[in-house]
C-alpha positions in Angstrom: 0.0 0.0 -0.1 1.2 3.5 -0.6 1.9 6.4 1.6 -0.8 8.5 -0.3 -3.6 5.8 -0.2 -2.5 5.6 3.9 -2.9 9.0 4.2 -6.3 8.7 2.2 -7.7 6.1 4.5 -6.3 7.7 7.6 -8.2 10.7 6.7 -11.4 8.8 6.5 -10.8 7.3 9.8 -10.4 10.3 11.5 -13.2 11.6 9.8 -15.1 8.6 11.8 -13.6 9.1 14.9 -13.3 13.0 15.4 -16.7 13.3 13.5 -15.6 16.1 11.4 -17.1 17.4 8.4 -15.0 16.5 6.0 -11.0 16.1 6.1 -9.8 18.5 3.5 -8.6 20.6 6.3 -6.3 17.8 7.1 -2.6 17.2 6.5 0.6 15.3 6.7 1.4 18.2 9.6 -1.7 17.8 11.2 -1.7 16.8 14.9 -3.3 16.0 18.0 -3.1 19.8 18.8 -4.8 20.9 15.8 -7.9 18.5 16.1 -10.8 19.2 19.2 -11.4 16.2 20.7 -7.9 14.2 19.8 -6.9 13.2 23.5 -5.4 10.2 24.7 -9.0 7.7 24.6 -9.9 9.1 21.1 -6.1 8.4 20.0 -6.6 4.5 21.0 -9.9 4.5 19.1 -8.1 6.1 15.9 -5.3 3.5 16.0 -8.3 0.9 16.1 -9.9 2.1 13.5 -6.8 2.3 11.7 -5.9 -1.4 12.2 -9.5 -2.4 11.3 -9.8 -0.7 8.0 -6.0 -1.7 6.9 -6.5 -5.4 8.7 -3.0 -4.7 10.3 -1.8 -4.2 14.0 0.3 -1.4 14.7 2.9 -2.0 17.4 1.5 -0.5 20.8 4.2 1.2 22.0 4.9 3.2 18.8 0.7 4.3 18.0 1.0 5.3 21.5 3.6 7.7 20.4 2.1 9.1 16.9 0.9 11.9 17.6 0.4 13.6 13.7 -0.9 12.6 10.7 2.5 12.4 9.2 3.8 10.0 11.9 0.5 7.8 12.0 1.2 7.4 8.0 5.1 6.1 7.9 4.0 3.6 11.1 1.1 1.6 8.8 3.5 2.3 5.5 6.6 0.6 7.6 4.0 -2.2 8.9 2.1 -2.6 5.8 5.8 -3.2 3.8 7.2 -5.3 6.8 3.7 -7.9 6.3 4.0 -8.2 2.3 
């Protein structure tokens, strides 16, 4: 899966988890400070949504430290590349 597709799927998960109207304002630089309601609980919900959507398991220690979209996309890219 390429990083652009991972970004789009991450953005879709964010729209659902954070009840956003749309994801057009989300970029790789978007962080937990930029999204109302992105706290530790919703972060866990986001990681679970991404895992379910993509059929992967993210390492908990690294997933818990990924607090911007770029870090999430990079982590998912690494996990999907290593599982191929």
